[in-house]
C-alpha positions in Angstrom: 166.8 132.5 117.8 164.1 133.7 115.5 162.0 131.3 113.4 159.8 132.2 110.5 156.8 129.8 110.0 156.1 129.5 106.2 152.5 128.5 106.8 149.2 129.7 108.2 146.4 128.6 110.5 146.3 125.9 113.1 149.8 124.4 112.2 151.4 127.8 112.3 150.0 128.5 115.7 151.2 125.2 117.1 154.7 126.0 115.9 154.5 129.4 117.5 153.4 128.0 120.7 156.4 125.7 120.7 158.7 128.5 120.0 157.2 130.5 122.8 157.9 127.7 125.2 161.6 127.7 124.4 162.0 131.3 124.2 162.4 131.6 120.4 160.8 134.5 118.6 158.2 133.6 115.9 157.5 135.3 112.6 154.3 134.8 110.8 153.8 135.2 107.0 150.5 136.2 105.6 148.6 136.9 102.4 146.8 140.2 102.0 143.5 138.4 102.8 144.9 136.9 106.1 146.1 140.1 107.5 143.8 139.7 110.5 144.0 135.9 110.7 144.7 134.4 114.1 148.2 133.1 113.2 149.1 136.6 112.1 148.0 138.0 115.4 149.5 135.3 117.5 153.1 135.6 116.3 155.7 138.0 117.7 156.1 139.5 114.2 154.2 139.3 111.0 155.2 139.9 107.2 152.9 140.3 104.3 154.1 138.1 101.4 151.6 138.8 98.7 148.0 138.5 97.4 145.4 136.0 98.4 146.2 133.4 95.9 148.5 130.9 97.6 150.7 130.4 94.5 151.5 134.1 94.8 152.1 134.2 98.6 152.5 131.0 100.7 153.9 129.0 97.8 156.1 131.9 96.6 159.6 130.8 97.5 161.2 134.2 96.8 158.5 136.1 98.8 159.0 133.7 101.8 162.8 134.0 101.7 162.7 137.7 101.4 160.3 137.8 104.4 162.8 135.7 106.5 165.8 137.8 105.5 164.1 141.1 106.0 162.8 140.0 109.5 166.3 138.8 110.5 165.0 135.2 110.9 167.6 132.5 111.6 165.5 129.5 110.5 162.4 128.6 108.6 159.8 126.0 109.6 157.6 124.9 106.7 154.8 123.3 108.7 152.9 120.8 106.7 151.5 121.3 103.1 152.4 124.2 101.0 156.3 124.2 100.7 157.1 121.5 103.4 157.9 118.8 100.9 159.5 121.0 98.2 163.1 120.1 97.6 163.7 123.4 95.8 162.5 125.4 98.7 164.7 123.5 101.3 167.7 124.1 99.0 166.9 127.8 98.6 166.7 128.2 102.4 170.1 126.6 103.0 171.6 128.5 100.1 170.3 131.7 101.7 172.3 130.8 104.8 169.2 129.9 106.9 168.4 126.9 108.8 165.7 124.7 107.3 163.8 122.9 110.0 163.0 119.6 108.3 164.7 116.9 106.2 167.7 117.4 104.0 166.7 118.5 100.4 167.9 115.2 99.0 165.8 113.2 101.4 162.8 115.2 100.4 163.5 114.4 96.8 164.0 110.7 97.5 160.9 110.3 99.5 158.8 112.6 97.3 159.3 110.2 94.3 157.6 106.9 95.1 159.7 104.8 92.8 162.9 106.2 94.3 161.3 105.8 97.8 160.6 102.1 97.1 164.2 101.5 96.0 165.5 103.2 99.1 163.1 101.1 101.3 164.3 97.9 99.6 167.9 98.9 100.1 167.1 99.4 103.9 165.7 95.8 104.1 162.1 96.7 104.3 159.3 94.5 102.9 157.9 96.2 99.8 155.0 95.2 97.6 156.2 93.9 94.1 155.2 96.5 91.5 155.8 97.4 87.9 158.6 99.9 88.7 158.4 101.8 85.4 157.4 105.6 85.0 154.6 105.6 82.5 154.5 108.8 80.6 151.8 107.6 78.1 149.1 105.0 78.2 150.1 102.9 75.3 153.6 102.3 76.8 151.9 101.1 80.0 149.5 98.8 78.1 152.4 97.2 76.2 154.1 96.3 79.5 150.9 95.3 81.5 149.7 92.4 79.6 149.4 89.3 81.9 149.3 91.3 85.1 147.2 90.0 88.0 144.2 92.2 89.0 143.1 94.3 90.7 146.0 96.8 90.5 146.5 100.5 91.7 147.7 103.0 89.2 149.6 105.6 91.3 151.2 109.0 90.5 155.0 108.8 91.0 155.1 112.3 92.5 151.7 111.8 94.3 150.6 112.4 97.9 147.5 113.1 99.9 145.5 110.4 98.1 145.7 112.2 94.8 146.7 110.6 91.5 145.5 107.0 92.5 143.1 104.9 90.5 142.0 101.3 90.8 141.8 98.9 87.7 140.1 95.6 88.1 140.6 94.2 84.5 143.0 94.9 81.7 140.2 96.4 79.7 139.9 99.2 82.2 143.5 99.9 82.4 143.9 102.4 79.6 141.1 104.6 80.9 142.4 104.3 84.4 146.0 105.2 83.5 144.9 108.2 81.5 142.7 109.5 84.4 145.5 109.1 86.9 148.1 110.6 84.7 145.9 113.7 84.0 145.2 114.1 87.7 149.0 113.7 88.5 149.9 116.2 85.9 147.3 118.8 87.1 148.1 118.5 90.9 151.9 117.6 91.0 153.1 118.8 87.6 154.3 115.3 86.8 152.1 112.9 84.7 154.2 109.8 85.4 152.5 106.9 87.1 153.4 103.3 88.1 151.4 100.1 89.0 151.3 98.0 92.1 148.9 95.3 93.4 145.8 96.5 95.2 145.6 95.1 98.8 142.0 94.9 99.9 141.2 96.0 103.5 144.8 97.1 104.1 145.6 99.3 107.2 147.3 102.6 106.9 149.8 103.0 109.7 152.4 105.8 110.0 155.4 105.8 112.4 156.6 109.1 113.8 160.5 109.5 113.8 163.1 112.0 114.8 166.7 111.9 113.5 169.9 113.9 114.1 171.2 113.7 110.4 174.1 111.3 111.6 172.2 108.0 111.7 170.6 108.3 115.1 166.9 107.8 114.8 164.3 107.8 117.6 160.8 106.2 117.2 157.9 108.3 118.7 155.2 105.7 118.1 152.7 105.2 115.4 149.3 106.3 114.4 146.4 104.6 112.6 145.1 106.5 109.5 142.9 103.8 108.0 139.7 105.7 108.3 139.7 107.5 104.9 137.5 109.0 102.2 138.7 108.7 98.7 142.1 107.6 100.1 142.4 110.8 102.1 142.7 110.5 105.9 139.7 111.5 108.0 140.8 110.3 111.4 144.2 109.6 113.0 144.5 107.6 116.2 147.6 107.0 118.3 148.7 104.5 119.2 147.3 102.3 116.5 144.7 99.9 118.0 144.6 96.1 117.7 148.3 95.7 116.8 150.1 92.7 118.4 153.2 93.7 120.3 155.2 91.7 117.7 153.8 93.5 114.8 154.2 96.9 116.4 157.9 96.2 116.9 158.3 95.1 113.3 156.6 98.2 112.0 158.7 100.4 114.3 162.0 98.7 113.3 161.2 99.1 109.6 160.8 102.9 110.1 164.0 103.0 112.2 165.9 101.1 109.4 164.7 103.5 106.7 165.4 106.6 108.8 168.8 105.3 109.6 169.7 104.7 105.9 168.5 108.0 104.9 170.3 109.8 107.8 167.0 111.5 108.5 167.1 114.7 110.3 164.5 117.3 111.5 167.0 120.1 112.1 170.1 121.3 110.2 
């Protein structure tokens, strides 16, 4: 089996090592500026997919697919970042008759939209913070609906991720400026200016659970990691397992992740 890794750097090398361990052939993609990069040299094969600008190479779906087809790859692994959470890319891979190593396109869409993700989590029986579940496309619409809210609140990008498109408002008077700033960042980074509001929980911990799924409802829990040490809501350190969790709370968190993965019929391989 031949796997094309639609990424670069450390994550691409990790995937290539895994391929090597199970006797799979790895194919690297690279931009013109990365011709001599380590991931390019580490792979069994390498294909140039465009100029230095990521939008014209690593984020270019057509170029990545052409590289996969021309190289005879059977599957594409997106790594993380770049096209890894792109529903359109996952669909294009499957339409081309290749295996997408990752979640189903519809799951990427559901989990990529925070309001839909919240609804799915509620359907799975998970505890979810109450929020103003409305996509605000303009500040005035938001202000009309936000009178009487308790503060502080977080204004969050509906399509956000990586700590971007999040702003804190401590009073109603701050809200218009905060919504405008969050919307502008969301539009610039994610191409979607819609935001929503939820209560701000002070001193909250950020804990993520790792899962594997077979796409048929079987989900395995691989433990959790603590991601609470952050700067500007972007993770700096990840520690596994998460320290200072009681056994009971750890089990609750794991069970919640299992419930969500089961409802989604989460899978990592087509």
